[in-house]
OpenMM code with the backbone's topology and positions (N, CA, C; nanometers):
from openmm import Vec3, app, unit

residues = "ASP ASP GLU GLY GLU MET VAL GLY VAL VAL ALA ARG VAL THR SER THR VAL ARG ALA GLY GLY VAL GLY GLU ILE VAL PHE SER GLN SER GLY LYS ARG ARG SER THR GLY ALA ARG SER GLU SER GLY ALA ALA LEU LYS ARG GLY THR GLU VAL VAL VAL THR SER TYR ASP HIS GLY LEU ALA HIS VAL ARG GLU TRP GLN GLU PHE ALA GLY GLU LEU GLN GLU ASP ASP PRO THR ASN SER ALA ARG GLY GLU THR".split()
positions = [
    Vec3(-6.0950, 7.1412, 22.1949),
    Vec3(-6.1215, 7.0788, 22.0661),
    Vec3(-6.0652, 7.1659, 21.9551),
    Vec3(-5.9612, 7.1180, 21.8878),
    Vec3(-5.8941, 7.1941, 21.7833),
    Vec3(-5.9778, 7.2094, 21.6569),
    Vec3(-6.0715, 7.1162, 21.6319),
    Vec3(-6.1446, 7.1208, 21.5061),
    Vec3(-6.2186, 7.2526, 21.4877),
    Vec3(-6.2916, 7.2963, 21.5880),
    Vec3(-6.3658, 7.4212, 21.5777),
    Vec3(-6.2763, 7.5409, 21.5557),
    Vec3(-6.1575, 7.5375, 21.6121),
    Vec3(-6.0640, 7.6483, 21.5964),
    Vec3(-5.9974, 7.6482, 21.4594),
    Vec3(-5.9876, 7.5333, 21.3957),
    Vec3(-5.9161, 7.5205, 21.2684),
    Vec3(-6.0035, 7.5471, 21.1461),
    Vec3(-6.1301, 7.5112, 21.1514),
    Vec3(-6.2172, 7.5272, 21.0348),
    Vec3(-6.2268, 7.6746, 20.9977),
    Vec3(-6.2007, 7.7043, 20.8709),
    Vec3(-6.2052, 7.8413, 20.8217),
    Vec3(-6.0718, 7.9122, 20.8232),
    Vec3(-5.9697, 7.8516, 20.8834),
    Vec3(-5.8360, 7.9121, 20.8874),
    Vec3(-5.7778, 7.9135, 20.7460),
    Vec3(-5.7212, 8.0269, 20.7071),
    Vec3(-5.6532, 8.0383, 20.5780),
    Vec3(-5.5053, 8.0086, 20.6027),
    Vec3(-5.4487, 7.9234, 20.5190),
    Vec3(-5.3106, 7.8793, 20.5373),
    Vec3(-5.2392, 7.8754, 20.4026),
    Vec3(-5.1088, 7.8490, 20.4082),
    Vec3(-5.0282, 7.8343, 20.2872),
    Vec3(-4.9608, 7.6979, 20.2902),
    Vec3(-4.9615, 7.6303, 20.1752),
    Vec3(-4.8967, 7.4996, 20.1646),
    Vec3(-4.7450, 7.5203, 20.1689),
    Vec3(-4.6781, 7.4530, 20.2643),
    Vec3(-4.5323, 7.4644, 20.2759),
    Vec3(-4.4608, 7.3391, 20.2273),
    Vec3(-4.5316, 7.2290, 20.2223),
    Vec3(-4.4780, 7.1042, 20.1681),
    Vec3(-4.5859, 7.0481, 20.0759),
    Vec3(-4.5540, 7.0351, 19.9486),
    Vec3(-4.6521, 6.9957, 19.8471),
    Vec3(-4.7383, 6.8772, 19.8917),
    Vec3(-4.8683, 6.8938, 19.8698),
    Vec3(-4.9639, 6.7863, 19.8969),
    Vec3(-4.9767, 6.7081, 19.7665),
    Vec3(-4.9291, 6.5844, 19.7651),
    Vec3(-4.9413, 6.5021, 19.6443),
    Vec3(-5.0850, 6.4552, 19.6287),
    Vec3(-5.1222, 6.4229, 19.5063),
    Vec3(-5.2579, 6.3720, 19.4807),
    Vec3(-5.2835, 6.2511, 19.5698),
    Vec3(-5.3887, 6.2585, 19.6493),
    Vec3(-5.4245, 6.1507, 19.7401),
    Vec3(-5.3330, 6.1382, 19.8609),
    Vec3(-5.2359, 6.2280, 19.8724),
    Vec3(-5.1379, 6.2193, 19.9806),
    Vec3(-5.1505, 6.3319, 20.0817),
    Vec3(-5.0466, 6.3435, 20.1620),
    Vec3(-5.0439, 6.4418, 20.2706),
    Vec3(-4.9249, 6.5353, 20.2516),
    Vec3(-4.9447, 6.6618, 20.2833),
    Vec3(-4.8379, 6.7608, 20.2816),
    Vec3(-4.8436, 6.8385, 20.4106),
    Vec3(-4.7984, 6.9638, 20.4059),
    Vec3(-4.7975, 7.0456, 20.5272),
    Vec3(-4.8421, 7.1874, 20.4946),
    Vec3(-4.9125, 7.2480, 20.5910),
    Vec3(-4.9536, 7.3879, 20.5779),
    Vec3(-4.9009, 7.4664, 20.6969),
    Vec3(-4.8873, 7.5968, 20.6779),
    Vec3(-4.8491, 7.6869, 20.7864),
    Vec3(-4.9530, 7.7985, 20.7930),
    Vec3(-4.9828, 7.8436, 20.9153),
    Vec3(-5.0867, 7.9446, 20.9354),
    Vec3(-5.0576, 8.0180, 21.0660),
    Vec3(-5.1228, 8.1308, 21.0853),
    Vec3(-5.1118, 8.2060, 21.2108),
    Vec3(-5.2402, 8.1877, 21.2884),
    Vec3(-5.2246, 8.1597, 21.4173),
    Vec3(-5.3412, 8.1426, 21.5037),
    Vec3(-5.3047, 8.1935, 21.6423),
    Vec3(-5.3874, 8.2812, 21.6950),
    Vec3(-5.3633, 8.3423, 21.8265),
    Vec3(-5.2258, 8.4072, 21.8318),
    Vec3(-5.1858, 8.4684, 21.7196),
    Vec3(-5.0591, 8.5393, 21.7147),
    Vec3(-4.9365, 8.4508, 21.7033),
    Vec3(-4.9567, 8.3205, 21.6879),
    Vec3(-4.8441, 8.2274, 21.6764),
    Vec3(-4.8457, 8.1605, 21.5401),
    Vec3(-4.7267, 8.1370, 21.4861),
    Vec3(-4.7136, 8.0658, 21.3594),
    Vec3(-4.7161, 7.9161, 21.3902),
    Vec3(-4.8049, 7.8443, 21.3245),
    Vec3(-4.8203, 7.7008, 21.3492),
    Vec3(-4.8211, 7.6256, 21.2172),
    Vec3(-4.7944, 7.4969, 21.2243),
    Vec3(-4.8019, 7.4137, 21.1046),
    Vec3(-4.8684, 7.2814, 21.1416),
    Vec3(-4.9244, 7.2168, 21.0408),
    Vec3(-4.9887, 7.0869, 21.0613),
    Vec3(-4.9925, 7.0120, 20.9292),
    Vec3(-5.0150, 6.8836, 20.9370),
    Vec3(-5.0302, 6.8031, 20.8171),
    Vec3(-5.1591, 6.8393, 20.7464),
    Vec3(-5.1607, 6.8239, 20.6147),
    Vec3(-5.2802, 6.8598, 20.5373),
    Vec3(-5.3020, 6.7638, 20.4221),
    Vec3(-5.4285, 6.7454, 20.3917),
    Vec3(-5.4706, 6.6627, 20.2780),
    Vec3(-5.5723, 6.7454, 20.1985),
    Vec3(-5.5655, 6.7347, 20.0673),
    Vec3(-5.6611, 6.8044, 19.9816),
    Vec3(-5.7988, 6.7407, 19.9961),
    Vec3(-5.9010, 6.8228, 20.0147),
    Vec3(-6.0377, 6.7728, 20.0283),
    Vec3(-6.0806, 6.6932, 19.9049),
    Vec3(-6.0354, 6.7371, 19.7881),
    Vec3(-6.0746, 6.6724, 19.6628),
    Vec3(-5.9822, 6.5572, 19.6245),
    Vec3(-5.8692, 6.5456, 19.6938),
    Vec3(-5.7714, 6.4428, 19.6588),
    Vec3(-5.6710, 6.4900, 19.5549),
    Vec3(-5.6896, 6.6144, 19.5058),
    Vec3(-5.5985, 6.6693, 19.4050),
    Vec3(-5.4690, 6.7177, 19.4705),
    Vec3(-5.3634, 6.7272, 19.3905),
    Vec3(-5.2357, 6.7786, 19.4395),
    Vec3(-5.2453, 6.9293, 19.4628),
    Vec3(-5.1710, 6.9784, 19.5620),
    Vec3(-5.1623, 7.1220, 19.5903),
    Vec3(-5.0147, 7.1587, 19.5984),
    Vec3(-4.9720, 7.2523, 19.5147),
    Vec3(-4.8315, 7.2912, 19.5102),
    Vec3(-4.7927, 7.3781, 19.6301),
    Vec3(-4.6651, 7.3721, 19.6622),
    Vec3(-4.6110, 7.4585, 19.7676),
    Vec3(-4.6411, 7.6040, 19.7322),
    Vec3(-4.6832, 7.6811, 19.8309),
    Vec3(-4.7160, 7.8215, 19.8095),
    Vec3(-4.8641, 7.8474, 19.7843),
    Vec3(-4.9415, 7.7433, 19.7588),
    Vec3(-5.0848, 7.7581, 19.7332),
    Vec3(-5.1560, 7.8034, 19.8605),
    Vec3(-5.2426, 7.9033, 19.8473),
    Vec3(-5.3225, 7.9495, 19.9611),
    Vec3(-5.4466, 7.8608, 19.9706),
    Vec3(-5.4720, 7.8105, 20.0911),
    Vec3(-5.5823, 7.7173, 20.1129),
    Vec3(-5.6651, 7.7587, 20.2334),
    Vec3(-5.7836, 7.7003, 20.2457),
    Vec3(-5.8687, 7.7202, 20.3624),
    Vec3(-5.8988, 7.5826, 20.4212),
    Vec3(-5.8949, 7.5743, 20.5539),
    Vec3(-5.9219, 7.4484, 20.6230),
    Vec3(-6.0729, 7.4267, 20.6281),
    Vec3(-6.1187, 7.3113, 20.5772),
    Vec3(-6.2616, 7.2806, 20.5769),
    Vec3(-6.2991, 7.1833, 20.6884),
    Vec3(-6.2020, 7.1052, 20.7351),
    Vec3(-6.2232, 7.0175, 20.8507),
    Vec3(-6.0874, 6.9806, 20.9082),
    Vec3(-6.0878, 6.9338, 21.0316),
    Vec3(-5.9636, 6.8985, 21.1006),
    Vec3(-5.9924, 6.7786, 21.1886),
    Vec3(-5.9177, 6.6719, 21.1675),
    Vec3(-5.9441, 6.5495, 21.2406),
    Vec3(-5.8138, 6.4743, 21.2658),
    Vec3(-5.7928, 6.4345, 21.3904),
    Vec3(-5.6746, 6.3570, 21.4294),
    Vec3(-5.5443, 6.4209, 21.3825),
    Vec3(-5.5332, 6.5536, 21.3979),
    Vec3(-5.4095, 6.6238, 21.3638),
    Vec3(-5.3864, 6.6473, 21.2165),
    Vec3(-5.4877, 6.6235, 21.1337),
    Vec3(-5.4743, 6.6407, 20.9899),
    Vec3(-5.5825, 6.7362, 20.9390),
    Vec3(-5.5382, 6.8426, 20.8725),
    Vec3(-5.6319, 6.9395, 20.8160),
    Vec3(-5.6723, 6.8964, 20.6762),
    Vec3(-5.8003, 6.9067, 20.6464),
    Vec3(-5.8509, 6.8847, 20.5107),
    Vec3(-5.8730, 7.0231, 20.4535),
    Vec3(-5.8146, 7.0498, 20.3357),
    Vec3(-5.8130, 7.1858, 20.2824),
    Vec3(-5.8627, 7.1918, 20.1384),
    Vec3(-5.9023, 7.3132, 20.0992),
    Vec3(-5.9396, 7.3455, 19.9612),
    Vec3(-5.8631, 7.4695, 19.9218),
    Vec3(-5.8378, 7.4840, 19.7914),
    Vec3(-5.7717, 7.6063, 19.7451),
    Vec3(-5.8592, 7.7264, 19.7792),
    Vec3(-5.7970, 7.8316, 19.8296),
    Vec3(-5.8710, 7.9515, 19.8698),
    Vec3(-5.9485, 8.0102, 19.7522),
    Vec3(-5.8879, 8.0177, 19.6338),
    Vec3(-5.9560, 8.0771, 19.5177),
    Vec3(-6.0831, 8.0000, 19.4835),
    Vec3(-6.0759, 7.8690, 19.4917),
    Vec3(-6.1931, 7.7844, 19.4634),
    Vec3(-6.3017, 7.8090, 19.5682),
    Vec3(-6.2615, 7.8141, 19.6934),
    Vec3(-6.3540, 7.8369, 19.8043),
    Vec3(-6.4180, 7.9755, 19.7941),
    Vec3(-6.3361, 8.0778, 19.7684),
    Vec3(-6.3860, 8.2151, 19.7587),
    Vec3(-6.4806, 8.2305, 19.6401),
    Vec3(-6.4527, 8.1606, 19.5308),
    Vec3(-6.5408, 8.1651, 19.4138),
    Vec3(-6.6786, 8.1116, 19.4451),
    Vec3(-6.6840, 8.0048, 19.5243),
    Vec3(-6.8139, 7.9491, 19.5629),
    Vec3(-6.8887, 8.0455, 19.6538),
    Vec3(-6.8169, 8.1138, 19.7411),
    Vec3(-6.8816, 8.2102, 19.8301),
    Vec3(-6.9453, 8.3212, 19.7477),
    Vec3(-6.8756, 8.3692, 19.6442),
    Vec3(-6.9301, 8.4759, 19.5603),
    Vec3(-7.0518, 8.4278, 19.4827),
    Vec3(-7.0481, 8.3033, 19.4355),
    Vec3(-7.1625, 8.2502, 19.3614),
    Vec3(-7.2862, 8.2385, 19.4497),
    Vec3(-7.2659, 8.2132, 19.5791),
    Vec3(-7.3770, 8.1986, 19.6728),
    Vec3(-7.4322, 8.3326, 19.7205),
    Vec3(-7.3626, 8.4424, 19.6905),
    Vec3(-7.4011, 8.5763, 19.7369),
    Vec3(-7.5043, 8.6343, 19.6403),
    Vec3(-7.6302, 8.6514, 19.6838),
    Vec3(-7.7329, 8.7014, 19.5920),
    Vec3(-7.7079, 8.8445, 19.5446),
    Vec3(-7.6257, 8.9213, 19.6149),
    Vec3(-7.5963, 9.0580, 19.5724),
    Vec3(-7.4807, 9.0629, 19.4743),
    Vec3(-7.4140, 8.9504, 19.4496),
    Vec3(-7.2948, 8.9467, 19.3665),
    Vec3(-7.3235, 8.9798, 19.2207),
    Vec3(-7.4399, 8.9464, 19.1693),
    Vec3(-7.4691, 8.9635, 19.0274),
    Vec3(-7.4627, 9.1102, 18.9830),
    Vec3(-7.4868, 9.2026, 19.0732),
    Vec3(-7.4858, 9.3445, 19.0380),
    Vec3(-7.3496, 9.4096, 19.0610),
    Vec3(-7.2581, 9.3399, 19.1272),
    Vec3(-7.1272, 9.3994, 19.1573),
    Vec3(-7.0444, 9.4183, 19.0326),
    Vec3(-6.9819, 9.5350, 19.0245),
    Vec3(-6.8879, 9.5622, 18.9168),
    Vec3(-6.9528, 9.5900, 18.7833),
    Vec3(-7.0827, 9.5878, 18.7778),
    Vec3(-7.1515, 9.6148, 18.6517),
    Vec3(-7.1913, 9.7609, 18.6441),
    Vec3(-7.1731, 9.8225, 18.5272),
    Vec3(-7.2145, 9.9622, 18.5097),
    Vec3(-7.2980, 9.9759, 18.3844),
] * unit.nanometer
topology = app.Topology()
chain = topology.addChain("A")
for resn in residues:
    res = topology.addResidue(resn, chain)
    for name in ("N", "CA", "C"):
        topology.addAtom(name, app.Element.getBySymbol(name[0]), res)
């Protein structure tokens, strides 16, 4: 089952994902460079070169979010984050 292996993979957009459309991502998995079709989770466009994270994978198509957006949510959910970087 590829879905479990794909969720959480960080990838780079190699073919622009148009708004509501499909593009392509490339990523490394098990030491091999692989690519697959991708759609933005939000339906927004993603430019070539954008770093993304796979949130789900179904029927050969990865659903992705921008890594910066995803990482920002992770930091907001971290209860120890409020004290970081403050002096």
